Residue, then its C-alpha position, 0 to 999 in steps of 0.5 A: x958835538x963837533x970840533x975842528x981838525x988840523x985842516x979846519x974841517x969839522x969832525x964829530x966827537x961822541x961823548x957819553x953823559x955823565x952818570x946820574x944817581x937814580x939813573x945808575x941804580x935803575x940800570x943796576x937793578x934792571x941789569x941784575x934782574x936780567x941776569x937773574x932771568x938768564x940764570x933761571x932760564x938755565x935751570x928748567x924750562x918752567x922756572x923763568x916762566x914761573x918767575x915772570x908770572x909772579x913778578x911780571x904784570x900777569x893779567x890772568x891773576x888780576x882778572x880773577x879778582x887776585x890783586x898782586x899789587x907788587x906787579x905794578x912796579x916789579x914788571x918794569x924791571x923784567x925784560x923778555x931778551x937782550x935787545x929788549x933790555x938793551x934799548x930800554x937801558x940805552x934810552x934811559x941812560x942817555x935821556x934819563x941822565x938829561x932829565x935827571x940833570x934838569x929836574x933832579x934826582x928825587x923828581x925823576x925817581x918819582x916820575x919814573x915810578x909814576x910812569x911804570x904804574x900808570x903804564x901798568x894800569x892802562x895795560x891791565x884796563x885795556x887787556x881786561x877789556x879786550x879779554x886777551x889776558x896778555x901779560x907785560x914786562x919791561x921798562x918801556x913805559x918809564x923810558x918812553x915817559x923820560x924821552x917824551x918829557x925831554x922832547x917836550x922840554x928841549x925839542x930842538x936838542x940835537x941827538x945822533x941816531x946811527x951818526x945822523x943828527x936828529x932833533x929830539x922832538x922828531x925822534x920822540x914824535x916817530x916813536x910816539x907815532x909808531x906806538x899809537x899806530x901799533x896800538x890802533x892795530x891792536x884795538x882794530x883786531x881786539x887783541x894784542x901782540x907781544x908788545x905791551x903798547x898800552x904801557x908805552x902810551x901811558x909813558x907817553x901821555x905822562x911824559x907830555x902832560x907832566x911837562x905841559x902841566x908843570x907836574x914834573x916839577x912837583x916833589x911830594x916829599x919836599x911838599x910833604x916836608x913844607x907842610x910838616x914845617x907849616x904845621x910846626x910853625x903853627x903849633x909853636x905859635x899857638x903854644x906861644x899865645x897859650x904860654x902868654x896867657x898862662x903867664x898872665x893868669x900866674x901873674x894875676x892869680x899866683x901858681x896855685x891857680x893853674x891846673x895840673x894840665x897847665x903845670x904840665x904845659x909850662x914844664x914842656x915849654x920850659x924844656x923847649x926853650 
């Protein structure tokens, strides 16, 4: 953002975006877990490693036909150091608030969760195929999905990187290229390094196709509510038709002609009215 100074020259003004609900809770959760990791690291050398093995995406366990399903989500709240969490949370704050403002809180929560899970599944598939068994921690799959989705939605939005203006599509393209390049190196040598690039790629793919295919606008909770309303409306219509038929029967044959089940239905309908 810019403004004019008293001499008429443009000046840059840095404004922090307003915090949105889902981003706020994600930041709180990630920072709280990171502080817990720091605390555990002070107890004994193996305490933090054990914690990360339980709640990180520990590939070795999955390779032994043990399926700790909770890890598909919990790994996204663990981080390997200050720089790791700092840049993930910085990206989540700036781009997550932008995206949440566009698609709404519930859609962002579903989208972010889907990115974390997809990143986990792709990482497991790759690591179990390669046989290296590298584990994964971090929110990078989710934050990459948000960055790519925003870049596809608003490609020409201008952001500042080290005080230099950059269009969002360029920033996202650079990060995506680096991730695919490093993944290609991993595939070439048949092993992975310290970064779970397949989780990043999962976020990139979901962010791109979710916007292009319109998935990002789908709200499963809202859709479920609409289905329930439709079913309720159909049931109400069927009850009304049955009620009309029952009243016609009573008019023709009298109250003694209806069965016990029909009496119970009549009683239920009288309470509904």
